[in-house]
MARKE-582180 format. One line per 3 residues: number of its first residue (from 1); their letters; for each residue x, y negated, z of N, C-alpha, C. Coordinates in steps of 0.001 Angstrom, whole numbers, plus 500000, padded with zeros to 6 digits. Example, Ala and Ser with C-alpha at 12.3 -4.5 7.8 and 13.67 -1.06 7.14 Angstrom:
<nodes>
1	AS	513190/505690/507800/512300/504500/507800/513200/503300/507800  512850/502250/507080/513670/501060/507140/512900/499970/507870
</nodes>
This chain:
<nodes>
1	MMN	671396/531185/537065/671262/531563/538548/669809/531446/538437  669012/532644/539254/667600/532803/539296/667460/532859/540754  666196/531238/540600/666261/530823/542351/665302/532448/542969
4	YVS	665129/532105/543940/664501/533572/545096/664392/532977/546309  663230/533355/546878/662805/533114/548120/662109/534160/548504  661840/534644/549692/661422/535702/550683/660337/535417/551493
7	AET	659073/536252/551392/658197/535915/552415/658512/536920/553361  657889/536470/554736/657493/537281/555877/656214/537850/556430  654918/537298/555357/653954/537164/556031/652693/537338/554848
10	LAD	651778/537794/554668/650937/537300/553342/650608/535855/553451  649992/535330/554352/649767/534043/554605/651295/533353/554038  652511/533641/554155/653408/532974/553881/653924/533014/552418
13	AVR	653449/533909/552147/653846/534731/550235/652857/534204/549273  651805/533830/550205/650239/532865/549622/651059/531092/549146  651404/530862/550756/651921/529510/550612/653158/528813/549600
16	LQK	653980/529969/549582/655473/530063/548874/654983/529605/547327  654057/530849/547386/653701/531050/545604/652940/529962/545079  652212/529182/546005/651289/528330/545600/652211/527138/545042
19	ETG	653436/527029/546076/654630/525689/546459/655686/526120/545154  655651/527087/544928/657162/527117/543691/656377/527719/542510  655244/528533/542091/655155/529116/541203/656066/530302/540832
22	YAF	656832/530909/541547/657643/532040/541521/656701/533462/541238  657265/534302/540412/656665/535247/540573/657128/536321/541567  655938/537218/541797/656154/538140/542982/657134/539562/542847
25	LAG	658129/539595/543388/658859/540705/543444/658059/541705/544588  658498/542935/544178/658417/544201/545191/659305/545102/544956  658639/546363/544505/659605/547091/543955/661120/546914/543126
28	GTD	660277/546178/541758/661037/545698/541229/661424/545934/539690  660639/547387/539796/660965/548342/538601/660512/548002/537270  659582/547005/537240/659343/546652/536429/659412/545107/536316
31	VYP	659983/544772/537170/660565/542876/536873/662037/542729/536235  662669/544135/536541/664276/543995/535939/664324/543943/534741  663777/545324/534735/663389/545401/532872/663063/543967/532049
34	ALE	662057/543311/532525/661519/542626/532035/662452/541135/531799  663312/541107/532755/664595/539819/532943/665554/540501/532060  665804/541605/531807/666991/542002/530887/666433/541812/529259
37	HGW	664886/541739/529237/664450/541798/527732/664775/539911/527623  664373/539385/528747/664702/537795/528121/663967/536686/528906  662831/537586/529753/661497/536839/530656/662414/536272/531800
40	RPK	661710/535170/531566/662558/533884/532810/661377/533172/533610  661257/533664/534488/660063/532891/535330/660940/531929/535946  660061/530880/536688/660823/529940/537822/661482/530493/538353
43	GLL	661408/531587/539207/662436/532081/540359/661299/533204/540881  661799/533858/541876/661718/535258/542210/660803/535332/543752  659799/535860/543837/659190/535367/545010/658940/537187/545964
46	DIS	660153/537079/546638/660214/538582/547584/659164/538854/548260  658478/540033/548271/657333/540181/549120/657079/541675/549871  658265/542208/549569/659111/543798/549665/659297/543350/551064
49	RLP	658727/542486/552008/658873/543244/553654/657802/542597/554334  656712/542407/553607/655315/541919/554209/654943/543057/554894  654486/542953/556100/653686/544318/557174/652660/544385/556392
52	ELS	651747/543593/555979/650057/543528/555394/650287/544371/554036  651183/544768/553320/651399/545618/552637/651545/546696/552487  652525/547539/554031/652907/548678/553879/651864/549573/555243
55	GGI	652486/550827/555777/651672/551361/557005/651491/552408/556580  651476/553199/555145/651041/554493/555034/649386/554486/554368  649513/555531/553775/648138/555764/553483/647161/556218/554420
58	RAQ	645854/555686/554742/645212/555929/555953/643601/555889/555526  643260/556840/556260/641559/556977/556347/640842/555710/557147  640004/554704/556804/639799/553715/557259/638263/553573/556839
61	GGW	637026/553422/557472/635997/553249/557309/635079/553718/556275  635098/555115/556012/634747/555662/554314/635306/555861/553540  636799/554875/553692/637667/555226/552358/638884/555657/553077
64	WVI	639856/555748/551479/641035/555828/551659/642151/554499/551013  642659/554242/552357/643697/553327/551813/644649/553175/551521  645383/552765/550513/646706/552915/549846/647512/551415/549722
67	PAM	648001/551114/551034/648758/549743/551052/649742/549475/549931  649650/548049/549337/650512/547792/548020/651699/548376/547790  652586/548452/549043/653708/548572/548610/654515/550451/549212
70	TTW	653014/551245/549090/653354/552418/549018/654135/552897/547707  655264/553462/547631/655941/553953/546791/655267/555301/545742  655387/555752/544787/654876/556604/543983/655585/558284/544632
73	AQV	656718/557974/545036/657650/559268/545875/656594/559640/547333  655946/558055/548299/655051/558095/548828/654142/558945/548722  653461/558765/547491/652043/559177/547618/651806/560729/546882
76	AQA	653364/561048/546635/653185/562867/546088/653926/563571/546911  654313/563183/548313/654799/563460/549547/653529/563610/550323  652361/562612/550670/651629/562161/551389/650679/563284/551545
79	QLP	650022/564054/552835/649458/564866/553195/647831/564616/553069  647317/565321/552202/645962/564427/551351/645033/565487/551103  643929/564966/551608/642654/566035/550616/642624/566522/549045
82	PQF	642029/567575/548708/642249/567680/547409/641664/566383/546352  640668/565503/547221/640557/564491/546247/641842/563799/545866  643048/563833/546192/644204/563254/545730/645045/564012/544847
85	DGL	644564/565134/545099/645930/566077/544003/645827/565540/543069  644742/565155/541919/645325/564262/540585/646270/563122/540400  645957/562368/541835/646993/561249/541854/648390/561613/541710
88	RAA	648384/562777/542967/649632/563306/543529/650408/563744/542152  649558/564412/541267/650362/565159/540258/651105/563849/539133  650112/562823/538914/650260/561319/538438/651750/560797/539353
91	AAE	651919/560832/540349/652833/560220/541098/654176/560802/540353  654009/561921/540041/655343/562692/540146/655740/562672/538606  654671/561705/537603/655088/561823/536469/655594/560156/536220
94	VGG	655302/559312/537329/655478/557943/537365/657270/557615/536806  658194/557966/535460/659342/557353/535404/659796/558595/535745  661568/558680/536479/662071/559379/537117/661855/558922/538745
97	RQI	663092/559888/539384/662835/560023/540588/663448/558751/541313  664452/558055/540602/664966/556832/541442/663552/555748/541055  662523/555395/539867/661484/554880/539743/660665/555188/540769
100	QNQ	660288/556562/541157/659414/556770/541891/659428/556681/543675  660831/556701/543958/661318/556260/545051/661028/554472/545267  661328/553795/544378/661441/552257/544327/659928/551853/544241
103	GTV	659437/552347/543011/658208/551713/542467/657280/551556/542820  656221/550383/543006/654983/550651/544074/653706/550717/543387  652688/551356/543958/651510/551575/543384/650757/550398/543020
106	AGN	651186/549243/543599/650711/547794/543246/651062/547164/541882  652602/547466/541925/653125/547338/541045/653071/548127/539445  652494/549295/539155/652080/549966/538424/650775/549690/537427
109	ICN	650063/549126/538677/648201/548125/538339/648855/546998/537828  649344/546089/538642/649560/544685/538184/650401/544912/536530  651444/545761/536086/652386/545901/534981/651131/546026/534017
112	ASP	649976/546488/534328/648771/546810/533226/649260/547432/531984  650131/548506/532035/650120/549074/530824/649107/549748/530375  648627/550327/528945/647500/551122/528959/648382/552569/529140
115	AAD	649506/552680/529202/650020/554123/529714/650707/554333/530979  649817/553433/531817/650347/553837/533353/649853/555045/533982  650375/556094/534132/650096/557199/534702/649252/557056/535961
118	GVT	649389/556264/536729/649021/556137/538047/647660/555364/537857  647384/554249/537171/646098/553745/537158/645256/554663/536561  645450/555188/535664/644609/556252/534626/643915/557241/535938
121	ALI	644935/557657/536919/644605/558915/537840/643599/557953/539230  643996/556737/539541/643511/555810/540206/641603/555534/539838  642030/555432/538694/640219/554938/537980/639430/556168/537677
124	GLD	640356/557208/537964/639587/558373/537697/638858/559128/539460  639849/557928/540483/638975/558175/541642/638293/557098/542535  637484/556101/541176/636603/555145/541263/637397/554244/542456
127	ARV	638486/554179/542150/639218/553079/543194/639031/551515/542903  639226/550689/543719/638826/549506/543837/639853/548466/544321  640655/547337/543972/641433/546728/544388/641469/545560/545313
130	VVA	642198/545611/546387/641937/544494/547183/643178/543216/546837  642604/542528/546780/643511/541052/546068/643150/539629/547050  644145/538981/546951/644267/538362/548213/644887/536697/547521
133	GAA	644477/535837/548552/645064/534495/547207/644786/532866/548547  644770/532013/547595/644814/531008/548622/643265/530804/548978  642462/531485/548389/640895/531229/548302/640460/532197/549605
136	GEH	641386/533482/549911/641095/534288/550864/641016/535709/550116  640396/536909/550308/640738/538067/550060/639369/538266/549214  639467/539629/548464/638013/540122/547824/638518/541372/547051
139	EVP	637532/541988/546692/637727/543787/546030/637455/543355/544345  638087/544359/543508/637664/544003/542366/637513/545725/541919  637105/546382/541301/637406/547983/540804/638076/547820/539485
142	LQE	638883/548861/539848/640086/548628/539278/640307/548651/537639  639246/549640/537160/638989/549312/535810/638223/547947/535525  637581/546929/536464/637866/545626/535740/639085/544702/536045
145	FVL	639938/545282/537135/641266/544388/537438/641720/544633/536287  642276/545906/535679/643206/545702/534454/642174/545401/533543  642601/544607/532634/641668/544233/531373/642656/544310/530300
148	GNR	643771/544750/529897/644231/545113/528638/645609/545429/528782  646505/545056/528037/647966/545630/528074/648362/544238/528716  649387/544597/529877/649891/543688/530420/648937/542296/530987
151	RTA	647535/542613/531177/646590/541834/531333/645984/542106/532400  645815/541506/533622/644808/541708/535063/643867/540545/535116  643007/540782/535916/641980/539983/536463/642377/538751/537676
154	ARS	643667/539343/538101/644379/538338/539176/644279/536895/538495  643981/536419/539564/644047/534580/539572/645498/533862/539635  645852/532781/539441/647114/532461/539859/647180/532296/541152
157	GEL	648459/532968/541943/649312/533109/543436/648483/534145/543791  647195/534822/543283/646790/536033/543727/647989/537257/543640  647757/538160/544629/648513/539450/544678/647657/540441/545609
160	VTS	647602/541499/545005/647172/543040/545293/647951/543590/546570  647209/543332/547872/647368/543809/548823/647177/545304/549285  646022/546078/548757/645679/547712/549256/644865/548231/547618
163	VKV	644813/549340/547877/643861/549803/546846/643221/550914/547879  641730/551108/547478/640460/551722/548418/640001/552980/547068  639925/553942/547695/639243/554899/547414/638105/555631/548568
166	PAA	637118/555645/547475/635874/556006/548485/636074/557551/548850  636030/557888/550464/636458/559170/550765/635516/560085/550152  635384/561479/549878/634713/562594/549430/633811/562982/550479
169	SGP	632935/563315/551128/632425/564275/551829/631774/565528/551861  631527/566069/550637/631319/567046/550469/632481/568238/549731  632314/569077/549314/633241/569818/548499/634230/568962/547093
172	HGS	634768/569404/546893/635283/568500/545660/636730/568809/544888  637387/568376/544480/638385/568541/543612/638475/567333/542434  640273/567282/542069/640526/566564/541216/641766/566771/540457
175	SFS	641760/566430/539504/642894/566688/538273/643466/565487/537617  644876/565729/537126/645328/564586/536094/645996/565995/535244  646006/565274/534174/646586/565857/533058/647476/564726/532056
178	KHG	648493/565218/531155/649053/564287/530560/649615/564963/529474  649602/564565/528470/650606/565028/526631/650957/564383/526224  652693/564306/526635/653731/563603/525435/654409/564204/524981
181	SRR	655668/563665/524145/656315/564302/522988/657549/565098/523705  657663/565055/525357/658454/566028/525878/657887/566398/527371  658637/567089/528354/657790/567324/529360/658486/566193/530090
184	YLV	659468/565709/530504/659275/564704/531768/660010/563281/530675  660312/562105/531535/660167/561110/531584/660094/560261/530362  658896/560054/529419/658171/560457/528629/656883/559305/528642
187	ISL	656832/557868/527852/655533/557661/527842/654203/558648/527503  653190/558301/527566/652091/559225/527674/651578/559152/526399  651197/560011/525259/650254/560038/524420/648916/559765/524949
190	VMT	648663/560952/525651/647353/560885/525741/647261/561246/527804  646560/560502/528360/646662/561155/529888/644927/561046/530619  644287/562170/531283/643243/561839/531730/643294/562783/533327
193	AAF	642386/562122/533596/641678/562387/535029/640467/562607/535633  640173/563100/536360/638888/564123/536701/638521/563708/538214  637625/563953/538630/637020/563956/540406/635882/564611/540267
196	IEA	635235/565554/540945/634392/565914/541014/633742/566341/542620  632713/565670/542935/632276/565986/544380/630638/566867/544145  630805/567972/544881/629451/568703/544889/628495/568635/545808
199	DAL	627525/568891/545779/626833/569135/546711/626465/570520/547888  625179/570103/548580/625476/571840/549249/624638/572945/548260  623869/572213/547098/623847/573317/546531/624487/573936/545287
202	GRV	625625/573490/545049/626423/573587/544042/626274/573245/543049  625736/571667/542814/625767/570710/541853/626493/569858/541812  626858/569205/540773/627865/567908/540576/626875/566458/541198
205	ARC	627422/565970/542382/626790/565134/543133/627751/563784/542510  628630/563773/542369/629730/562654/542095/630516/563280/541135  630884/562059/540170/631898/562559/539284/633012/561107/539045
208	CIA	634074/561851/538668/634777/560262/537351/635935/560985/536698  635843/560512/535464/636557/561007/534274/636985/559534/533858  638450/559595/533548/639442/558703/532958/640000/558911/532207
211	VGA	640655/558077/530722/641513/558379/530283/642200/557276/529526  643484/557230/529719/644391/556489/529326/645208/556573/528295  645902/555552/527615/646852/555483/526287/645705/555869/525145
214	CAP	644622/555664/525022/644023/555660/523930/642646/554374/523687  643220/553236/524329/642478/551955/524513/643662/551092/524863  643020/549587/524782/644064/548916/525307/644264/548994/527116
217	RSL	643079/549708/527715/643542/549719/529067/642657/551477/529106  642908/551770/530517/642590/553174/530953/641256/552742/530902  640312/553850/530495/638507/553752/530412/638029/554917/530945
220	RLV	637040/554729/531566/636133/555968/532670/635073/556087/531247  635002/557728/531213/634015/558015/530262/632582/557991/530963  631989/556964/530834/630681/556708/532169/629747/557654/531187
223	AAE	629295/557991/530128/628251/558303/529634/628504/559998/529980  630009/560601/529616/630278/562040/530137/629745/562166/531485  630124/560862/532250/629982/561513/533987/628361/561416/534004
226	ARL	627269/560757/533511/626211/560064/533679/625303/561856/533568  626160/562774/532077/625330/563640/531938/626156/564972/532805  626998/564758/533566/627679/565866/534182/627354/566138/535534
229	TGM	626557/564638/536325/626053/564509/536969/624890/565670/537537  624400/566425/538440/623532/567039/538704/623448/568319/537871  624470/568734/537077/624733/569715/536496/625091/570812/537894
232	SLG	624566/572041/537011/625171/573069/538569/626546/573611/538088  627768/573923/539374/629234/574061/539264/629309/575244/537673  628669/575764/537778/628511/577011/536438/628457/576754/535197
235	QAA	627271/575536/535144/627271/574707/534117/628593/573754/533524  629279/573389/534803/630216/572211/534643/631586/573290/533959  631622/574638/534781/632404/575104/534497/632504/575337/532529
238	AFS	631704/574842/531967/631754/575508/530615/631087/574238/529967  631773/572783/530592/631534/571556/530293/632019/571701/528699  631296/570775/527816/632074/570454/526822/631482/568940/526687
241	LAG	632629/567406/525684/632090/566100/525796/631131/566317/524305  629908/565444/524303/629521/564972/523182/630635/563991/522443  630437/564139/521366/631142/563121/520243/631099/561888/520967
244	AEL	629650/561476/520866/629649/560269/521390/629949/559652/522224  630254/560636/523300/631172/560512/524797/632756/559790/524727  633119/560040/523721/634052/559650/523023/634697/558211/522588
247	DVL	633082/557715/522308/633645/556395/521269/633986/555236/522165  633692/555394/523430/634532/554077/524125/635864/554168/523579  636674/555080/523572/638226/554841/523042/638826/554595/521734
250	TPI	639516/553754/521560/640207/552841/520530/641745/553458/520351  641983/554792/520219/643218/555113/519903/643635/554405/518453  644980/554063/518543/645676/553746/517131/646711/554635/516854
253	DDV	647169/554809/515503/647788/555340/515017/649667/554338/514783  650571/555201/515674/652177/554428/515909/652947/555527/515510  654014/555210/515891/655186/556102/515546/655200/557097/516606
256	RAT	654079/557347/517692/654532/558453/518495/653096/559491/518097  652164/558981/517834/650907/559835/517644/649806/559172/516556  649010/559824/515788/647932/559326/515079/646524/559063/515973
259	AAF	646247/558188/515959/644385/557903/516548/643740/559371/516851  643631/559903/515727/643009/561134/515133/643329/561988/516465  644812/562353/516389/645430/563434/517569/645479/563004/518826
262	RRR	645011/561631/519335/645218/561143/520441/643669/561488/521165  642833/561238/519934/641071/561901/520166/641460/562606/520537  641765/563866/519687/641345/565341/519888/642200/566030/521099
265	MAR	643147/565540/521684/643752/565623/522776/643471/565209/523784  642803/563930/523724/641764/563286/524885/640617/564398/525449  639984/564982/524279/638662/566116/524279/639220/566977/525440
268	ELV	640392/567748/524476/640846/569119/525197/641335/568550/527009  641714/567536/526731/642313/567371/528281/640973/567162/529243  640331/566222/528913/638646/566195/530147/638222/567546/529937
271	ERD	637753/568321/529024/637423/569650/529271/638139/570131/530292  639326/570241/529763/640284/571684/530760/639542/570938/532123  639941/569545/532443/640111/569114/533834/638656/569574/534708
274	IRS	637779/568988/533879/636368/569210/534219/636149/570886/534543  636633/571728/533770/636141/572962/534184/636918/574118/534874  638622/573134/535100/639180/573804/536113/638578/573449/537573
277	IAL	638103/572148/537590/637834/571686/539132/636675/572754/539130  635563/572521/538314/634279/572998/538547/634288/574645/538927  635662/575206/538512/635899/576993/538754/636219/577174/539716
280	QLQ	637064/575759/540348/637573/576082/541596/636837/575876/542642  635997/575096/542203/634692/574522/543648/633551/575859/543392  633929/576480/542786/632825/577717/542335/632991/578940/542868
283	SDR	634496/578852/542717/635205/580127/543612/635136/580045/544866  635290/578836/545458/635273/578312/546959/633747/578414/547498  633038/578450/547007/631272/578643/547326/631451/580665/547610
286	H	632176/581237/546973/632182/582442/547282/632973/583500/547803
</nodes>
């Protein structure tokens, strides 16, 4: 029999976790399969009813705030600016409809899979994670929070309360692309996410490029971002990656694909993402 307790507030959850050492339970879409495969925590601490983790996606002080208990179905259905087109596309790829209805944004992050579609899409938006624990609350860039396969920077007893995305003020667009061995219900071989914000002169003012399933964690292509920033939208519409800009990736050979294939596909998807966003923004100016 599994020990189980339920928290009613964030402070209650932090206290109970410190007292019991139980694992947090929210949507359960990662917890229950882990139990089926032999994982045996001391017990489960249900945080699914905490008001501090809910409330809907909202704009707040120059940020978009996504509460931890937001499900992927809610992300896909939310009325949000084009900045989130890529994230909504990724939300539709997170498992099947049942998983999307139950699985949470924070759960996808804390599971820390290298092939997590939602994590790549959020890193492609320069997202930050808000984490709370006995020592209080602090923020961490999502790329720094996810350390590797099933590993995060969360300290003992800490839980994610929300994800924050810096709001775009100028013309902007985003994209998410995924390649797998079939169309639906598949672990990504490669996925990419991109975001571009333009200035009044039609130049790239801010951008993010993320690649997943090509390293132990999703990564940003910071060298490519630096070169893209300042380009005209016309130049960005013909953007090609330099070879060295992919050197941060460390894809592997496995039963699903070779490392060389993953690298080629990452290049193809990133270039397609950047070009399509730039072309759309260029079209919107005329």
